C-alpha positions in Angstrom: 96.7 -70.2 -51.5 97.0 -73.1 -49.1 99.8 -75.1 -50.7 102.6 -74.7 -53.2 103.6 -77.4 -55.7 107.3 -78.2 -55.9 107.4 -80.8 -58.7 105.6 -83.9 -57.3 105.5 -82.5 -53.8 102.9 -80.2 -52.4 103.9 -78.2 -49.3 101.6 -76.2 -47.0 102.2 -72.5 -47.5 102.9 -72.1 -43.8 105.6 -74.7 -43.8 107.2 -73.2 -47.0 107.3 -69.7 -45.3 109.0 -71.2 -42.3 111.6 -73.0 -44.3 112.2 -69.9 -46.4 112.7 -67.8 -43.2 115.2 -70.4 -41.9 117.1 -70.3 -45.3 117.2 -66.5 -45.2 118.6 -66.7 -41.6 121.3 -69.2 -42.7 122.3 -67.0 -45.7 122.4 -63.8 -43.6 124.2 -65.7 -40.8 126.8 -67.0 -43.3 127.5 -63.6 -44.6 127.8 -61.8 -41.3 129.5 -64.7 -39.6 132.2 -64.7 -42.3 133.0 -61.1 -41.6 133.3 -61.9 -37.9 135.2 -65.1 -38.6 132.7 -67.3 -36.7 130.4 -69.9 -38.2 126.8 -69.9 -36.8 124.9 -72.3 -39.1 125.0 -75.0 -36.4 123.7 -72.5 -33.8 120.9 -71.4 -36.1 119.9 -75.1 -36.7 119.8 -75.6 -32.9 117.5 -72.6 -32.5 115.2 -73.8 -35.3 115.0 -77.3 -33.8 114.3 -75.9 -30.3 111.5 -73.7 -31.7 109.9 -76.7 -33.3 110.2 -78.9 -30.2 108.8 -76.0 -28.0 105.9 -75.5 -30.5 105.0 -79.1 -30.4 105.2 -79.4 -26.6 103.1 -76.3 -26.2 100.4 -77.8 -28.5 100.4 -81.2 -26.8 100.1 -79.6 -23.4 97.2 -77.5 -24.5 95.3 -80.5 -26.1 96.7 -83.3 -24.0 93.2 -84.7 -23.3 93.0 -85.7 -27.0 96.3 -87.7 -26.8 95.6 -89.7 -23.7 94.2 -92.6 -25.6 97.1 -92.6 -28.1 100.3 -91.4 -26.5 102.3 -92.2 -29.6 100.3 -89.5 -31.3 102.3 -87.0 -29.3 105.3 -87.5 -31.5 103.3 -87.9 -34.7 103.7 -84.4 -36.1 101.8 -85.3 -39.3 98.8 -83.7 -37.7 100.5 -80.3 -37.9 99.9 -79.5 -34.2 102.3 -76.7 -33.3 101.8 -73.8 -30.9 103.2 -70.7 -32.6 103.7 -68.6 -29.4 105.4 -71.5 -27.6 107.7 -71.9 -30.7 108.7 -68.3 -30.7 109.4 -68.3 -27.0 111.5 -71.4 -27.4 113.5 -69.8 -30.2 114.0 -66.5 -28.3 115.0 -68.3 -25.1 117.7 -70.4 -26.8 118.9 -67.3 -28.8 119.2 -65.3 -25.6 121.2 -68.1 -24.0 123.5 -68.5 -26.9 124.1 -64.7 -27.0 124.9 -64.7 -23.3 127.3 -67.7 -23.4 129.1 -66.9 -26.7 130.0 -63.2 -27.0 131.8 -63.8 -30.3 128.7 -64.7 -32.2 126.4 -62.1 -30.7 126.3 -59.7 -33.7 126.0 -62.2 -36.6 123.5 -64.4 -34.6 121.3 -61.4 -33.7 121.3 -60.2 -37.2 120.5 -63.7 -38.7 117.7 -64.5 -36.2 116.2 -61.0 -36.7 116.3 -61.4 -40.5 114.6 -64.8 -40.3 111.8 -63.6 -37.9 111.2 -60.5 -40.0 111.0 -62.6 -43.2 108.5 -65.0 -41.7 106.4 -62.4 -40.0 106.2 -59.9 -42.9 105.4 -62.5 -45.6 102.9 -64.2 -43.3 101.1 -60.9 -42.7 101.2 -59.9 -46.3 99.8 -63.3 -47.4 97.0 -63.1 -44.8 96.0 -59.6 -45.9 95.9 -60.6 -49.6 93.7 -63.6 -48.8 91.4 -62.0 -46.3 89.2 -60.4 -49.0 88.6 -63.7 -50.8 87.8 -66.2 -48.1 84.1 -66.6 -48.5 82.4 -70.0 -49.2 83.3 -70.8 -52.9 80.4 -70.5 -55.3 80.8 -74.1 -56.5 78.0 -76.4 -57.5 78.6 -79.9 -56.4 76.4 -83.0 -56.5 74.9 -85.4 -54.0 75.6 -89.1 -54.4 72.3 -89.4 -56.2 73.3 -86.8 -58.8 71.3 -83.9 -57.3 73.2 -80.6 -57.7 73.8 -78.6 -54.5 75.7 -75.5 -53.5 77.9 -75.4 -50.4 76.0 -72.4 -49.2 72.8 -74.5 -49.2 74.4 -77.2 -47.1 75.8 -74.8 -44.5 72.3 -73.8 -43.3 73.7 -70.7 -41.6 75.9 -72.7 -39.3 79.6 -72.9 -39.0 80.9 -75.4 -41.6 83.8 -77.8 -41.9 84.6 -78.8 -45.5 86.8 -81.8 -46.0 88.4 -82.4 -49.4 89.3 -86.1 -49.8 89.6 -89.1 -52.0 89.4 -92.9 -51.4 93.0 -93.5 -52.7 94.5 -91.0 -50.2 95.9 -92.9 -47.1 95.8 -89.8 -44.7 92.2 -89.2 -45.8 91.3 -92.7 -44.8 93.1 -92.4 -41.4 91.4 -89.1 -40.5 87.8 -90.2 -41.5 86.9 -91.8 -38.1 88.1 -88.6 -36.4 85.8 -86.5 -38.6 82.9 -88.9 -38.3 83.0 -88.7 -34.5 83.3 -84.9 -34.6 80.2 -84.8 -36.9 78.3 -86.8 -34.3 79.6 -84.8 -31.3 79.1 -81.3 -32.8 75.5 -80.9 -34.1 75.9 -77.1 -34.2 78.6 -77.5 -36.9 77.9 -78.6 -40.5 80.5 -81.2 -41.7 80.7 -81.6 -45.5 82.8 -84.2 -47.2 83.6 -83.3 -50.8 85.2 -86.1 -52.7 87.7 -85.0 -55.4 87.6 -86.6 -58.8 85.8 -89.9 -58.1 82.5 -91.3 -59.1 79.5 -91.9 -56.7 79.9 -95.7 -57.0 83.5 -95.5 -55.8 82.5 -93.3 -52.9 79.7 -95.6 -51.9 81.9 -98.7 -52.0 84.6 -96.9 -50.0 82.1 -95.9 -47.2 80.7 -99.4 -47.0 84.1 -101.0 -46.9 85.2 -98.8 -44.0 81.8 -98.8 -42.3 81.5 -95.0 -42.3 78.3 -93.2 -41.5 78.8 -89.7 -42.9 76.3 -87.0 -43.7 76.7 -84.4 -46.4 78.9 -86.5 -48.7 79.2 -84.6 -52.0 81.0 -85.3 -55.3 83.3 -83.0 -57.2 84.3 -85.2 -60.2 86.3 -82.4 -61.9 88.1 -81.6 -58.6 87.5 -77.9 -59.1 87.0 -77.1 -55.4 90.6 -77.8 -54.6 91.9 -75.5 -57.3 89.4 -72.8 -56.3 90.4 -72.9 -52.7 94.2 -72.9 -53.5 95.0 -76.4 -52.5 96.1 -79.2 -54.8 96.9 -81.6 -51.9 94.7 -84.0 -50.0 93.3 -84.1 -47.5 92.5 -80.4 -47.1 90.0 -79.2 -44.5 88.5 -75.7 -44.5 86.6 -74.0 -41.7 83.9 -71.4 -42.3 82.1 -69.4 -39.7 78.3 -68.9 -39.6 78.7 -65.8 -41.8 80.4 -67.9 -44.5 83.9 -66.6 -44.0 86.9 -68.9 -43.9 88.5 -68.7 -40.4 91.0 -71.5 -40.7 92.4 -74.2 -43.0 94.3 -77.4 -42.4 96.4 -79.2 -45.0 97.1 -82.8 -44.2 95.8 -85.4 -41.8 93.7 -84.2 -38.8 94.1 -85.8 -35.4 91.6 -85.3 -32.6 93.8 -82.6 -31.2 94.4 -80.7 -34.4 90.7 -80.9 -35.2 89.8 -79.6 -31.8 92.2 -76.7 -32.2 90.6 -75.7 -35.5 87.1 -76.0 -34.2 88.0 -73.4 -31.6 87.8 -70.9 -34.4 84.0 -71.2 -34.0 84.0 -70.4 -30.2 83.1 -66.8 -30.8 80.0 -67.7 -32.9 
């Protein structure tokens, strides 16, 4: 499962887990803080914000070369570029400073932060273990623009494969297309596949002509089954499979040059 639908909204599972962990920390902090007679909600919010900022800074530093032509992209967090280790270090550093400077909140803050981290870590680990056995290339039969049926395994040709689920009515899909087009040209050792969800070949052809896109391996999935099969109802979704046909990464939402480069690193061991 890559996303969770909450009414009209679709949230990436990773973001939902992070929000859930923060809520747990707030609840535990409110309970323990009340016993001690000290509020810590504001402190927990500061730590959460610090972890997000640190995670973003860590990611930008690591992939700064991809932001040099568009410095505004550094603050555009829609690409989902966050460095987990940097975020954890930022959270722990501010937590340690708060514990040192404010003795009265040490016990409730320590318990609340630990509860949040354990919730996030344990659920993330459990989810990863549950999904690890079902991450092969889906056995879905799609069609080329001329109507010829084709399976994703045939398109891969025993190479690492990037599968992008998109639609012409999706603004972030349109914005990321030039990034994916360039990556397809620059990475001949990786197979890029563009699986349109729910639209007819004529619509796809008109879209590509309008935006002057030169893409290879454009497939149609008029019933949008692939999104449901892979556990994502949101667009765009990009899946990364190694040469053995195992999913090694997934990205829900718009890709930037930096976030795509980060995901392509999953193939470095191939």
